[in-house]
N, CA, C and O atoms as a GROMACS GRO file, in nm:
protein
  408
    1UNK      N    1   1.368  -4.653  -4.617
    1UNK     CA    2   1.430  -4.544  -4.545
    1UNK      C    3   1.513  -4.601  -4.436
    1UNK      O    4   1.471  -4.696  -4.370
    2UNK      N    5   1.631  -4.547  -4.415
    2UNK     CA    6   1.722  -4.600  -4.317
    2UNK      C    7   1.685  -4.548  -4.177
    2UNK      O    8   1.640  -4.435  -4.159
    3UNK      N    9   1.705  -4.637  -4.080
    3UNK     CA   10   1.677  -4.597  -3.942
    3UNK      C   11   1.794  -4.521  -3.884
    3UNK      O   12   1.910  -4.550  -3.915
    4UNK      N   13   1.762  -4.425  -3.801
    4UNK     CA   14   1.866  -4.347  -3.738
    4UNK      C   15   1.874  -4.388  -3.591
    4UNK      O   16   1.772  -4.407  -3.524
    5UNK      N   17   1.996  -4.400  -3.543
    5UNK     CA   18   2.019  -4.439  -3.409
    5UNK      C   19   1.971  -4.326  -3.317
    5UNK      O   20   2.015  -4.212  -3.333
    6UNK      N   21   1.880  -4.355  -3.222
    6UNK     CA   22   1.826  -4.254  -3.132
    6UNK      C   23   1.932  -4.197  -3.044
    6UNK      O   24   1.925  -4.078  -3.014
    7UNK      N   25   2.029  -4.272  -3.001
    7UNK     CA   26   2.136  -4.223  -2.914
    7UNK      C   27   2.226  -4.127  -2.986
    7UNK      O   28   2.275  -4.031  -2.927
    8UNK      N   29   2.249  -4.152  -3.117
    8UNK     CA   30   2.327  -4.066  -3.196
    8UNK      C   31   2.268  -3.926  -3.211
    8UNK      O   32   2.337  -3.825  -3.197
    9UNK      N   33   2.138  -3.924  -3.238
    9UNK     CA   34   2.064  -3.796  -3.254
    9UNK      C   35   2.065  -3.725  -3.118
    9UNK      O   36   2.089  -3.604  -3.114
   10UNK      N   37   2.043  -3.791  -3.010
   10UNK     CA   38   2.046  -3.730  -2.877
   10UNK      C   39   2.182  -3.669  -2.846
   10UNK      O   40   2.190  -3.558  -2.793
   11UNK      N   41   2.289  -3.740  -2.878
   11UNK     CA   42   2.426  -3.692  -2.851
   11UNK      C   43   2.462  -3.569  -2.940
   11UNK      O   44   2.527  -3.475  -2.894
   12UNK      N   45   2.419  -3.572  -3.063
   12UNK     CA   46   2.444  -3.456  -3.152
   12UNK      C   47   2.363  -3.336  -3.103
   12UNK      O   48   2.414  -3.224  -3.101
   13UNK      N   49   2.239  -3.359  -3.063
   13UNK     CA   50   2.159  -3.244  -3.014
   13UNK      C   51   2.216  -3.184  -2.886
   13UNK      O   52   2.217  -3.062  -2.871
   14UNK      N   53   2.263  -3.266  -2.797
   14UNK     CA   54   2.328  -3.218  -2.672
   14UNK      C   55   2.457  -3.145  -2.705
   14UNK      O   56   2.484  -3.039  -2.650
   15UNK      N   57   2.538  -3.202  -2.796
   15UNK     CA   58   2.666  -3.142  -2.832
   15UNK      C   59   2.644  -3.000  -2.894
   15UNK      O   60   2.714  -2.905  -2.859
   16UNK      N   61   2.548  -2.988  -2.983
   16UNK     CA   62   2.520  -2.857  -3.045
   16UNK      C   63   2.467  -2.758  -2.940
   16UNK      O   64   2.504  -2.640  -2.945
   17UNK      N   65   2.383  -2.801  -2.847
   17UNK     CA   66   2.334  -2.710  -2.750
   17UNK      C   67   2.445  -2.668  -2.652
   17UNK      O   68   2.446  -2.554  -2.605
   18UNK      N   69   2.541  -2.760  -2.621
   18UNK     CA   70   2.650  -2.721  -2.535
   18UNK      C   71   2.742  -2.621  -2.606
   18UNK      O   72   2.792  -2.528  -2.544
   19UNK      N   73   2.762  -2.641  -2.740
   19UNK     CA   74   2.842  -2.546  -2.819
   19UNK      C   75   2.776  -2.409  -2.814
   19UNK      O   76   2.842  -2.309  -2.786
   20UNK      N   77   2.645  -2.402  -2.842
   20UNK     CA   78   2.577  -2.277  -2.839
   20UNK      C   79   2.577  -2.212  -2.695
   20UNK      O   80   2.580  -2.090  -2.680
   21UNK      N   81   2.574  -2.301  -2.594
   21UNK     CA   82   2.585  -2.246  -2.458
   21UNK      C   83   2.717  -2.183  -2.433
   21UNK      O   84   2.723  -2.080  -2.365
   22UNK      N   85   2.826  -2.239  -2.484
   22UNK     CA   86   2.959  -2.182  -2.467
   22UNK      C   87   2.964  -2.049  -2.543
   22UNK      O   88   3.021  -1.951  -2.495
   23UNK      N   89   2.904  -2.046  -2.664
   23UNK     CA   90   2.903  -1.916  -2.741
   23UNK      C   91   2.823  -1.811  -2.664
   23UNK      O   92   2.862  -1.694  -2.663
   24UNK      N   93   2.711  -1.850  -2.599
   24UNK     CA   94   2.634  -1.758  -2.517
   24UNK      C   95   2.716  -1.705  -2.403
   24UNK      O   96   2.711  -1.586  -2.373
   25UNK      N   97   2.794  -1.795  -2.338
   25UNK     CA   98   2.880  -1.750  -2.226
   25UNK      C   99   2.987  -1.653  -2.275
   25UNK      O  100   3.018  -1.555  -2.208
   26UNK      N  101   3.044  -1.681  -2.393
   26UNK     CA  102   3.141  -1.586  -2.453
   26UNK      C  103   3.084  -1.451  -2.476
   26UNK      O  104   3.146  -1.349  -2.447
   27UNK      N  105   2.960  -1.449  -2.531
   27UNK     CA  106   2.892  -1.316  -2.558
   27UNK      C  107   2.870  -1.245  -2.426
   27UNK      O  108   2.893  -1.124  -2.416
   28UNK      N  109   2.827  -1.318  -2.324
   28UNK     CA  110   2.807  -1.254  -2.190
   28UNK      C  111   2.938  -1.203  -2.138
   28UNK      O  112   2.943  -1.093  -2.083
   29UNK      N  113   3.046  -1.279  -2.154
   29UNK     CA  114   3.174  -1.230  -2.107
   29UNK      C  115   3.220  -1.106  -2.180
   29UNK      O  116   3.271  -1.013  -2.118
   30UNK      N  117   3.203  -1.103  -2.311
   30UNK     CA  118   3.239  -0.985  -2.389
   30UNK      C  119   3.160  -0.863  -2.346
   30UNK      O  120   3.215  -0.754  -2.335
   31UNK      N  121   3.033  -0.882  -2.321
   31UNK     CA  122   2.945  -0.770  -2.283
   31UNK      C  123   2.985  -0.716  -2.140
   31UNK      O  124   2.992  -0.596  -2.115
   32UNK      N  125   3.008  -0.811  -2.052
   32UNK     CA  126   3.046  -0.766  -1.920
   32UNK      C  127   3.185  -0.706  -1.919
   32UNK      O  128   3.210  -0.614  -1.842
   33UNK      N  129   3.277  -0.755  -2.002
   33UNK     CA  130   3.411  -0.692  -2.015
   33UNK      C  131   3.400  -0.548  -2.069
   33UNK      O  132   3.465  -0.455  -2.022
   34UNK      N  133   3.312  -0.535  -2.172
   34UNK     CA  134   3.289  -0.400  -2.233
   34UNK      C  135   3.228  -0.306  -2.129
   34UNK      O  136   3.262  -0.188  -2.129
   35UNK      N  137   3.143  -0.353  -2.043
   35UNK     CA  138   3.079  -0.267  -1.945
   35UNK      C  139   3.181  -0.219  -1.837
   35UNK      O  140   3.168  -0.108  -1.786
   36UNK      N  141   3.277  -0.301  -1.805
   36UNK     CA  142   3.373  -0.262  -1.703
   36UNK      C  143   3.489  -0.181  -1.757
   36UNK      O  144   3.534  -0.088  -1.691
   37UNK      N  145   3.538  -0.214  -1.873
   37UNK     CA  146   3.659  -0.156  -1.927
   37UNK      C  147   3.635  -0.027  -1.996
   37UNK      O  148   3.705   0.071  -1.970
   38UNK      N  149   3.538  -0.021  -2.085
   38UNK     CA  150   3.523   0.094  -2.174
   38UNK      C  151   3.425   0.194  -2.117
   38UNK      O  152   3.326   0.225  -2.183
   39UNK      N  153   3.448   0.244  -1.997
   39UNK     CA  154   3.359   0.349  -1.946
   39UNK      C  155   3.403   0.486  -1.993
   39UNK      O  156   3.325   0.581  -1.984
   40UNK      N  157   3.522   0.500  -2.041
   40UNK     CA  158   3.574   0.629  -2.088
   40UNK      C  159   3.550   0.648  -2.240
   40UNK      O  160   3.643   0.646  -2.320
   41UNK      N  161   3.422   0.665  -2.275
   41UNK     CA  162   3.382   0.684  -2.418
   41UNK      C  163   3.336   0.824  -2.432
   41UNK      O  164   3.281   0.881  -2.338
   42UNK      N  165   3.358   0.881  -2.546
   42UNK     CA  166   3.312   1.020  -2.576
   42UNK      C  167   3.158   1.030  -2.557
   42UNK      O  168   3.084   0.935  -2.581
   43UNK      N  169   3.116   1.144  -2.516
   43UNK     CA  170   2.971   1.164  -2.490
   43UNK      C  171   2.890   1.151  -2.616
   43UNK      O  172   2.772   1.117  -2.609
   44UNK      N  173   2.951   1.178  -2.735
   44UNK     CA  174   2.876   1.165  -2.858
   44UNK      C  175   2.846   1.020  -2.887
   44UNK      O  176   2.736   0.988  -2.932
   45UNK      N  177   2.941   0.930  -2.863
   45UNK     CA  178   2.928   0.788  -2.893
   45UNK      C  179   2.874   0.705  -2.781
   45UNK      O  180   2.855   0.584  -2.796
   46UNK      N  181   2.847   0.771  -2.662
   46UNK     CA  182   2.806   0.691  -2.546
   46UNK      C  183   2.675   0.616  -2.563
   46UNK      O  184   2.661   0.501  -2.524
   47UNK      N  185   2.577   0.687  -2.625
   47UNK     CA  186   2.445   0.627  -2.634
   47UNK      C  187   2.446   0.499  -2.724
   47UNK      O  188   2.392   0.394  -2.689
   48UNK      N  189   2.510   0.514  -2.838
   48UNK     CA  190   2.514   0.396  -2.927
   48UNK      C  191   2.600   0.284  -2.869
   48UNK      O  192   2.568   0.166  -2.886
   49UNK      N  193   2.708   0.320  -2.803
   49UNK     CA  194   2.797   0.221  -2.741
   49UNK      C  195   2.727   0.152  -2.630
   49UNK      O  196   2.738   0.030  -2.618
   50UNK      N  197   2.652   0.224  -2.545
   50UNK     CA  198   2.577   0.165  -2.436
   50UNK      C  199   2.467   0.074  -2.484
   50UNK      O  200   2.445  -0.031  -2.425
   51UNK      N  201   2.396   0.114  -2.591
   51UNK     CA  202   2.294   0.028  -2.648
   51UNK      C  203   2.351  -0.097  -2.706
   51UNK      O  204   2.291  -0.204  -2.696
   52UNK      N  205   2.466  -0.086  -2.766
   52UNK     CA  206   2.532  -0.206  -2.817
   52UNK      C  207   2.573  -0.307  -2.709
   52UNK      O  208   2.562  -0.428  -2.726
   53UNK      N  209   2.622  -0.251  -2.596
   53UNK     CA  210   2.659  -0.340  -2.483
   53UNK      C  211   2.540  -0.410  -2.427
   53UNK      O  212   2.546  -0.529  -2.397
   54UNK      N  213   2.431  -0.338  -2.412
   54UNK     CA  214   2.310  -0.400  -2.360
   54UNK      C  215   2.254  -0.502  -2.455
   54UNK      O  216   2.208  -0.607  -2.410
   55UNK      N  217   2.257  -0.476  -2.591
   55UNK     CA  218   2.209  -0.571  -2.692
   55UNK      C  219   2.287  -0.697  -2.683
   55UNK      O  220   2.227  -0.805  -2.685
   56UNK      N  221   2.421  -0.690  -2.674
   56UNK     CA  222   2.500  -0.809  -2.670
   56UNK      C  223   2.476  -0.891  -2.542
   56UNK      O  224   2.476  -1.014  -2.542
   57UNK      N  225   2.454  -0.816  -2.431
   57UNK     CA  226   2.424  -0.885  -2.305
   57UNK      C  227   2.290  -0.959  -2.311
   57UNK      O  228   2.278  -1.071  -2.261
   58UNK      N  229   2.189  -0.897  -2.372
   58UNK     CA  230   2.057  -0.962  -2.383
   58UNK      C  231   2.067  -1.080  -2.478
   58UNK      O  232   2.014  -1.187  -2.447
   59UNK      N  233   2.133  -1.064  -2.593
   59UNK     CA  234   2.140  -1.176  -2.691
   59UNK      C  235   2.221  -1.292  -2.630
   59UNK      O  236   2.185  -1.408  -2.647
   60UNK      N  237   2.326  -1.261  -2.559
   60UNK     CA  238   2.401  -1.370  -2.495
   60UNK      C  239   2.322  -1.443  -2.393
   60UNK      O  240   2.330  -1.565  -2.383
   61UNK      N  241   2.242  -1.370  -2.314
   61UNK     CA  242   2.158  -1.433  -2.212
   61UNK      C  243   2.051  -1.519  -2.278
   61UNK      O  244   2.025  -1.630  -2.232
   62UNK      N  245   1.991  -1.472  -2.382
   62UNK     CA  246   1.883  -1.554  -2.449
   62UNK      C  247   1.946  -1.678  -2.510
   62UNK      O  248   1.887  -1.785  -2.500
   63UNK      N  249   2.060  -1.669  -2.574
   63UNK     CA  250   2.126  -1.783  -2.630
   63UNK      C  251   2.158  -1.887  -2.526
   63UNK      O  252   2.136  -2.006  -2.545
   64UNK      N  253   2.214  -1.837  -2.409
   64UNK     CA  254   2.249  -1.925  -2.304
   64UNK      C  255   2.128  -2.000  -2.247
   64UNK      O  256   2.136  -2.121  -2.224
   65UNK      N  257   2.019  -1.932  -2.223
   65UNK     CA  258   1.898  -1.993  -2.171
   65UNK      C  259   1.842  -2.090  -2.268
   65UNK      O  260   1.803  -2.201  -2.230
   66UNK      N  261   1.836  -2.054  -2.394
   66UNK     CA  262   1.778  -2.146  -2.495
   66UNK      C  263   1.868  -2.271  -2.509
   66UNK      O  264   1.816  -2.381  -2.524
   67UNK      N  265   1.997  -2.255  -2.505
   67UNK     CA  266   2.081  -2.373  -2.516
   67UNK      C  267   2.069  -2.467  -2.396
   67UNK      O  268   2.074  -2.590  -2.409
   68UNK      N  269   2.054  -2.407  -2.280
   68UNK     CA  270   2.033  -2.489  -2.159
   68UNK      C  271   1.903  -2.570  -2.168
   68UNK      O  272   1.899  -2.689  -2.136
   69UNK      N  273   1.797  -2.501  -2.213
   69UNK     CA  274   1.670  -2.572  -2.225
   69UNK      C  275   1.676  -2.677  -2.340
   69UNK      O  276   1.615  -2.783  -2.326
   70UNK      N  277   1.744  -2.653  -2.446
   70UNK     CA  278   1.757  -2.748  -2.553
   70UNK      C  279   1.836  -2.870  -2.509
   70UNK      O  280   1.800  -2.982  -2.543
   71UNK      N  281   1.945  -2.849  -2.434
   71UNK     CA  282   2.026  -2.960  -2.386
   71UNK      C  283   1.946  -3.042  -2.285
   71UNK      O  284   1.949  -3.165  -2.286
   72UNK      N  285   1.874  -2.972  -2.199
   72UNK     CA  286   1.787  -3.041  -2.100
   72UNK      C  287   1.682  -3.126  -2.167
   72UNK      O  288   1.663  -3.243  -2.132
   73UNK      N  289   1.613  -3.065  -2.264
   73UNK     CA  290   1.511  -3.140  -2.339
   73UNK      C  291   1.565  -3.261  -2.416
   73UNK      O  292   1.500  -3.366  -2.423
   74UNK      N  293   1.685  -3.244  -2.473
   74UNK     CA  294   1.745  -3.360  -2.544
   74UNK      C  295   1.788  -3.466  -2.448
   74UNK      O  296   1.771  -3.585  -2.475
   75UNK      N  297   1.844  -3.426  -2.335
   75UNK     CA  298   1.891  -3.521  -2.240
   75UNK      C  299   1.781  -3.603  -2.178
   75UNK      O  300   1.789  -3.726  -2.167
   76UNK      N  301   1.675  -3.532  -2.138
   76UNK     CA  302   1.560  -3.596  -2.075
   76UNK      C  303   1.461  -3.655  -2.173
   76UNK      O  304   1.370  -3.728  -2.134
   77UNK      N  305   1.480  -3.621  -2.302
   77UNK     CA  306   1.395  -3.665  -2.412
   77UNK      C  307   1.246  -3.625  -2.386
   77UNK      O  308   1.155  -3.705  -2.409
   78UNK      N  309   1.226  -3.505  -2.341
   78UNK     CA  310   1.092  -3.454  -2.317
   78UNK      C  311   1.048  -3.374  -2.439
   78UNK      O  312   1.116  -3.278  -2.478
   79UNK      N  313   0.939  -3.410  -2.497
   79UNK     CA  314   0.897  -3.349  -2.622
   79UNK      C  315   0.848  -3.205  -2.601
   79UNK      O  316   0.869  -3.120  -2.689
   80UNK      N  317   0.784  -3.174  -2.489
   80UNK     CA  318   0.727  -3.045  -2.469
   80UNK      C  319   0.841  -2.938  -2.453
   80UNK      O  320   0.825  -2.823  -2.494
   81UNK      N  321   0.953  -2.978  -2.392
   81UNK     CA  322   1.067  -2.887  -2.376
   81UNK      C  323   1.126  -2.853  -2.513
   81UNK      O  324   1.154  -2.737  -2.544
   82UNK      N  325   1.143  -2.960  -2.597
   82UNK     CA  326   1.198  -2.939  -2.727
   82UNK      C  327   1.107  -2.854  -2.815
   82UNK      O  328   1.155  -2.770  -2.891
   83UNK      N  329   0.976  -2.874  -2.804
   83UNK     CA  330   0.882  -2.794  -2.880
   83UNK      C  331   0.886  -2.649  -2.831
   83UNK      O  332   0.877  -2.557  -2.912
   84UNK      N  333   0.898  -2.628  -2.702
   84UNK     CA  334   0.914  -2.492  -2.647
   84UNK      C  335   1.038  -2.423  -2.699
   84UNK      O  336   1.036  -2.305  -2.734
   85UNK      N  337   1.147  -2.498  -2.704
   85UNK     CA  338   1.272  -2.440  -2.757
   85UNK      C  339   1.260  -2.406  -2.904
   85UNK      O  340   1.304  -2.299  -2.946
   86UNK      N  341   1.202  -2.493  -2.982
   86UNK     CA  342   1.189  -2.469  -3.122
   86UNK      C  343   1.095  -2.346  -3.152
   86UNK      O  344   1.124  -2.266  -3.241
   87UNK      N  345   0.986  -2.335  -3.078
   87UNK     CA  346   0.895  -2.219  -3.093
   87UNK      C  347   0.968  -2.094  -3.052
   87UNK      O  348   0.959  -1.992  -3.122
   88UNK      N  349   1.040  -2.099  -2.941
   88UNK     CA  350   1.112  -1.980  -2.892
   88UNK      C  351   1.220  -1.936  -2.990
   88UNK      O  352   1.237  -1.816  -3.013
   89UNK      N  353   1.291  -2.030  -3.047
   89UNK     CA  354   1.394  -1.997  -3.145
   89UNK      C  355   1.328  -1.931  -3.270
   89UNK      O  356   1.378  -1.832  -3.323
   90UNK      N  357   1.216  -1.988  -3.314
   90UNK     CA  358   1.150  -1.935  -3.433
   90UNK      C  359   1.097  -1.794  -3.406
   90UNK      O  360   1.094  -1.712  -3.498
   91UNK      N  361   1.052  -1.764  -3.280
   91UNK     CA  362   1.000  -1.634  -3.249
   91UNK      C  363   1.111  -1.530  -3.224
   91UNK      O  364   1.095  -1.412  -3.254
   92UNK      N  365   1.224  -1.578  -3.167
   92UNK     CA  366   1.330  -1.481  -3.130
   92UNK      C  367   1.432  -1.460  -3.239
   92UNK      O  368   1.501  -1.359  -3.235
   93UNK      N  369   1.446  -1.548  -3.337
   93UNK     CA  370   1.544  -1.530  -3.440
   93UNK      C  371   1.525  -1.402  -3.523
   93UNK      O  372   1.621  -1.327  -3.544
   94UNK      N  373   1.402  -1.375  -3.570
   94UNK     CA  374   1.383  -1.247  -3.646
   94UNK      C  375   1.409  -1.120  -3.559
   94UNK      O  376   1.456  -1.018  -3.609
   95UNK      N  377   1.378  -1.130  -3.432
   95UNK     CA  378   1.396  -1.013  -3.347
   95UNK      C  379   1.551  -0.993  -3.325
   95UNK      O  380   1.597  -0.879  -3.322
   96UNK      N  381   1.626  -1.096  -3.312
   96UNK     CA  382   1.770  -1.080  -3.292
   96UNK      C  383   1.833  -1.031  -3.420
   96UNK      O  384   1.928  -0.953  -3.416
   97UNK      N  385   1.781  -1.074  -3.536
   97UNK     CA  386   1.830  -1.025  -3.666
   97UNK      C  387   1.804  -0.877  -3.680
   97UNK      O  388   1.890  -0.803  -3.729
   98UNK      N  389   1.689  -0.831  -3.638
   98UNK     CA  390   1.658  -0.686  -3.645
   98UNK      C  391   1.749  -0.606  -3.550
   98UNK      O  392   1.791  -0.496  -3.584
   99UNK      N  393   1.779  -0.658  -3.436
   99UNK     CA  394   1.865  -0.593  -3.341
   99UNK      C  395   2.002  -0.580  -3.402
   99UNK      O  396   2.065  -0.475  -3.388
  100UNK      N  397   2.054  -0.683  -3.470
  100UNK     CA  398   2.183  -0.681  -3.529
  100UNK      C  399   2.191  -0.580  -3.644
  100UNK      O  400   2.295  -0.518  -3.666
  101UNK      N  401   2.081  -0.564  -3.715
  101UNK     CA  402   2.082  -0.475  -3.832
  101UNK      C  403   2.086  -0.328  -3.788
  101UNK      O  404   2.156  -0.245  -3.846
  102UNK      N  405   2.005  -0.298  -3.679
  102UNK     CA  406   1.995  -0.158  -3.637
  102UNK      C  407   2.110  -0.117  -3.550
  102UNK      O  408   2.117  -0.002  -3.507
   0.00000   0.00000   0.00000
């Protein structure tokens, strides 16, 4: 079996976590933009529109926090932080999928 360079794996892990952090920031920006700009919505659509804005805000925040923890764990090479991130992702992924479906 071939050996993998430890520095390469660390760099790739940090790069992916930074990418997901940027995506989380974009989601937060879209949610905040929607909260400030689109206040003139019909009363019939207001409830679903408001729930959608809150859902995007929560998902963006979760993605940003998880990517920061993942990048920190990869940078410091602490196993317990990486295990915490993996368990959190495994627990939160089905819930985020359910939110997107409904």
